[in-house]
C-alpha positions, 0 to 999 in steps of 0.5 A: 500500499502506498502511504501518502506524503501528508501520511509521512510527515505525519509519522516523521512529526510523531518520531520526532516528538518522541525522540524529543520526548526521550530527549526531554526525560533524560535531560530531566533525569540528569538535572535531577541527578546533578542536584542530588548530587551537589547537596551530597557534596555540600552536606557530607564530611570530607566532601566538597565546600560543606566540609569544615576546614581545618582552622574554623573554631569549634561549635560548642562552648563553655564559659569558665572563671579561673577558679573554674578551670582550676576545679576542673582540673584538680577533678580530672587532670591525669598528672593529678590522679597518678600523684593521687594514687602514688599517695594513697599507696605511700599512705598504704605502704605507711599502714602496713610498716605499722601493722608489722611492728605491732604484736600479733594473735592469732588462733585456728580450728583444725581438724584431721582424719588419717589412715595409715597401714601399721606394719607388725606381725599383724598387719592392719589399717589404722584410723586416727581422728585429731582435732583441737583449738590454739591461739597465738601470740607474739610481741617483739621487743626493741631493745635495740630502737630498730622498730622503731627507727623503721616505722621513722623510715616509713613515715618520712616516706610518707611525707616525702610522697605528700611533699611531691603531692603537693609540689604536683598540684602547685605546677598544676596550678601554676600550669592552668593559670599560664595556660588560661591567661594564654588564652585570653591574650590570643582572644584579645589579640585576635580581636584586635587583629579583627578591627585591624583588618576592618579598618584596613580594608576601610582605608583600602576602599578610602584610597582607591577613592582618593585615587579615582579623584586624584587626590592621592597618588597611587602609591597610597592604594598599594600601601592600603593593599600591602596593610591590610595583607598584612593585618589578614596574615597576622590574624591568621597566625594568631587564629592558629596560636589560639587553637593550640593554646586551646587544645593545651587547655583543654588537654590539661582540663581533660575536656572534649576537644570539640569545645571552644573555652570563654574564659570569663575572668577579667585581668586586673592590675593590683600592684603588691610590693614585697621586700627581699628580706621577707619574702626570702625569710618566709620560702625558707620557712614554708617552701615544701623543697626544704621539708622535702631536704629535711627528711631525707636528711633525718632519713640519711640519719637514720639509715646510717644508725640502722647499719649497726641493728645486725650487732645489736641484740633482738628479743621477743616473746610468745604465748600459746593456748590449745586444746586438742583431742586425738583417737582411732575413733571418734568416741575414742577421742572424746572419752580420752581427751585432755582435763587442761588445756595446753599453754605455753610462754616462751622468750628468747634473747638473740645475741649476733656474733659475727665473725666474718661477713666478707665486709657487707656491714662496713660497706654499707655503713660507708654508703649510708655515710656518704648519704648524709653527707649527700643529704646535707650538701641537698639542704645547703643547695636547695637553701641557695637554690630557693634564695636565687629563685626569690631574687628571680620572681621579685626582679620579674614581678618588679619588671613586670609592674612597671611594664603595666605602667609604660604600656598604659602610658603608651596607650594613651599616648598612641590614641592621641598620635593616631587622632591627629594624625587622621585629621592631618590626613583628613586634611592633605598634611599627612602621608598615608604611610605615617597614617598606617604608622600610627594605627600600628603605634596602637595596635603594638601598644594595646597588644603591649598592654595585655602582654604586661597585665597578663605577665604581671598576673602571672609573675604574682602566681609564680612569687606565691609560688616561690613564697611557699605561700598557700595556693586554693583552689575553687574546691577549697582545697588547701595546698600547702606544706602544712599537710606534710605533717598530718601523720 
């Protein structure tokens, strides 16, 4: 059958429409796929623009004062927990040593059953039943003083562990304060940097407008561009330093590293006066290191006395009480039980006679004398070290107070100088470079004041630590050398 031209045209149109519909549906499908892929790229971690940059600041915030930070440190810090466990172990060892020198009272109830072969003319198997009660008592008598010396050594070891714990607490307080105030310094530095960036952007806009109107040379735009780039670079550098400081403080407080700590303690300048003579006397009386040195000297003296213990006599007293029954049958054991329990009291005296020991005791005494001399030398070295530390910390504190006063004066001068330079630049009597210098001088003065306030605060904390003064945390726990004398 012949196909008419019109039919051919209609069929061609139908095929074109079908092809167009297929192309349209394919295009729509491709667009939908691209849309969902784009969404996935935006929201998936590690993909596309939705990825959090490495330098992004944490999202969750926790507001902490210095007292609250110290409270968290004393609750969570790993080094302090290790020191606490060491102290608990030392206390347990002291109690064990004390119990080992106490009288002993022990008792037991026993019963037994034996089967054995009696070999004689008429071999047979015999049974034996035994049972009874026994109580024993022993008491060491300290003729030579060795028991008392061992208790003294255990007490000194415990006191030394307490002193080490106190030192750990003091170092933790100083470390938390340093990290906390460093975080404040960097946060405020970033705030100053952000203000500098905004100011540089505005100044670049003004410089471009002045150049377009022919009121300023092209070098002003170049200078403003350089200043803006420098301000942005300083901001990025301080943000990286801030993240490192934040991570260090979070690690000390044992907090989640996804948190951002917002310090709430304000920096205050409170001047204080110390005299070197009074500070030296206070430190030598209160410092934990002096107490540790004295304990080591006392321990060395006791150890020297203990080297003669092998030559000294020992005396002990013991007593026993018991009631025992036995027999081939239970009824026989009961019938033949003794009328009275048995008892005994024993006292023993041991007089050592050394003929030859290879020089062991002699060398142990020589070693004890060397240790005693070293302990005496350590006390002198500790005294000199404390005096030097006091002098250094007081000098640093005086310098820090002077820095604060100078920095406050410099800020006033920098603000007034910037105001005058801005006015002169607006009137056209000052160059843009002079304006840049004035702005940089103000930023430098602000940073110097911030550094001076933090240095003054930390220097005062170090002075108090050097003096051996009490350091009180938010938990109300006193960190003092008085703990050493609590046994």
